[in-house]
Steps between C-alpha positions, in 0.01 A plus 500: 500500500735204456458524122580873494797456736636206296495259792396220258709585196330250264149637561618862482691442176208305360255784579733756348553280197128441445440879526779563248361243255154656531639845446702388194197319356259787543722803457787409269328236285168689518310186586154561641353345814183373335705341220730333749209362706327367188821339369569332837144372516522370144823320584364352822170386345678352199744303720223371725286409205782308330603331826142393569463350151850351484459335840269236350757405233795471738295327769554769759237665714376835371593813695291573801364853444372644828176697521592860577261736680564833659385496864248764599642615836855611392349695208253675730774571755719648229215711363414625851868585571532678163176696569632604841833623357329692217266669748795585723674654200191705417487623858865605486441682170190672644701604808773647281259678270309650791771765545582436857869403464700702245823311555334164433326643192827636358688184571234286327496735200882489481503123525238460233687745277825305538316179438349641182843601379642153570193354331569700185847353476384139486192288491338323794669162440848654491426704811367188676813307394728775630322504835518118512878508438544776759306293751742213436819706520449795740414305816793261466742787419365699798548200731853457375604870515266622777783662705596719195145577381354615830733802553447610138121469540512703822692779327263497209197515731650801689560677169138432391374639830714815454370552144140444615549759777620750238204417273261526795645838601498646150187347344267306731497751786400780259176318395206652697303254709141542598391373840311171491188662657462735201505208257228322699279813513520541123391135451182570700 
């Protein structure tokens, strides 16, 4: 939260700078992730190899290269948490697809449709960068101008509620609904 609210300006600016460099590398310069990783590994291995061999000539100690191993427990914890979240997502999708809540179904369909339109405008990396920049700017701007934003948000929310009421009266209320007991009898 401190990074997004710019409490530590150096870290926040550094994170935004690194994200911008990554976006420029991959999007504007059309550099690829696998190529970047390989080039960085080549550079690191070459430097360590040269330093290890040159250390004997300049009478310095060679670099101490630590043994790196991935611990088992954090990986299993991460996999278990990921599995839990994926299962929860499947449960939500199943609940929506079951036909019990029309409003939730329509809101998910509308959200996915908007997301697909935004996705057609730009690729995933650009979308990720835009979200990252928004996460670094919107909270600090909201904190600074909270007294001006809240009344506008309240007015917008009331207008959305009014428009939804009109949509509900004209469209959603006209859709026939079967009682839940009839659905269960037909399943049997």
